[in-house]
N, C-alpha and C positions, 0 to 999 in steps of 0.2 A: 502492503498499500503505500509504505512511504517513494517508492518509486514513483509513481505515480504524481505523491503531492508533489515531490521533483518536479519533475515532467511542466507541471501543470503550473510550477512558480516561476519554470524558465519559458512560457510559453510566454506566462501575464508580461515578465520582464522583456520578453517582444515584443507585443504590442505597447506595450509605456513606450521603447526605443520608436518604431515607428509614426506613431502618433508624433514621440520629439520633432525624430526628424524630417517628417511630412510637415509639420508646422512651421518650423526654421525652413527649410528649399521654397515653400511656399509663400512665406515670406523677404526669403535674399530674394527670389525673381520675379515678385510684385514688383511694379512698378509706385513710384508715388502718387500719390492721388492731390489734386487743381482743389483746392477750395477757394469760391468767388471771394471775391473783393481782397484777396490778400494777397497782398505785395504782388500784383501783378504785374509790377513792372520790371521785377527781377524773374531773368533765367534760368530757373532748379530745374532742368531737363524732361520738362515737363513735355515738351514736345515728340511725338511719335513721327520716326521715319515707316515706315508704310512693312518698306524689306526686313527690318528689327523685329519689329512688333512682329509680322505676321511665323517669323520663325519662333520669338518668343513664345511664341503661343502654344506653335507647336509644341514643344519646350516642352511648356508648363502642363500642356492635356497629356502628353506622354507619364511624364514625373504623376503626374492628378493621377491617371490610370493605373500603374506600378505601384503606388503605392498603397490606392485603391482596393485594389489583388492581393497585395500582401495583406493588412487587418482583414480583409475577408477570410483570409485565409487563413491566419494568428487567431481570429474568434472560431472561425467549425473547430478548426481541432483543442482548444480550450473548454467547447461547450461537449468535443466529446470524451473528450478527460474528465471534463467532470459529470458524465451519463457512468460513463464507466468507474468511479465510484462507491464501494457500497455504499448502501443505504446505512444511517445510524443504527436503526430501533433492530434493526436487520443481524446486521453486524455486530453488532454488543452481545445478540442473546445465539448466534451462532457462534461464537468464538466462547460463550459460555462456556454451550453445549461443549463444546470443542474443549477447552480446555479442562470439565469433568469427564466427560471420556477418558481420557487423560491419566489422572489425576488418580482416575478407579484402578486403569490397567495397573500404572506405581505401585498403586497398593494393593493389587491384588498378586506381581508379585514379591512383593517386601512382604505380605504374607506367610508364598509359602517358602521363604527364603530366613523369616522366620521359626519357622515350622520345622525343617529341615536341619537349624542350629540347633533346635530347643533340642528334637529325637538322640542328635548328635551327641549334647549335651546327656542328656539324660542316659544316653547306652556309658557313653564315660565316667559318670556317676557309676553305674554299676556295677561296672569294671575296676573302680576304684574301692566302693566297699568289699564285690567276693576276696579282695586283695586282700583288705585289713581286716576281711575277718580270718583270712588263712594265719595272715602272720599272727594273730592273736592265736589264731589257737597252735601254732607253732610253737608261740612262746609260752604259752599254759599247757601242753606236752614235756617245753623243755624242764619246767621248772616242776613239774609232777610225776619225773622220772625218778624211782631209788636211783641214787649212789652206790657204787660197793666198793665201799671204804672200809 
């Protein structure tokens, strides 16, 4: 899931970058606006030559189309990534059920291991008790034998 979240964050960053770049290029390529009754006597480059105007408009249109396609593509990818994310309620229930199954399996394995270890310990205890009983009988038989002095 984190992989999808990382992809989503990357796409959001890409979309933000596209918006910033598009805005910057459009501002850079834009012609200055002429305000009425404002410095009409000054030559501020408001005169347009038809040839330059046509080429600039064509290149601006190409840039607009290119950025519009890129922005649309990034937005569609973001929508697809959002749709692919699991539902929060469904995800939590499924995750809890899966974790519960895993814990039950671990519990069963631990119970079997505990039973095995307990059986081994009981067997060892029985063997030790038998050996102690043999030692005690041997000691008693040595002390009760009459000595021939």
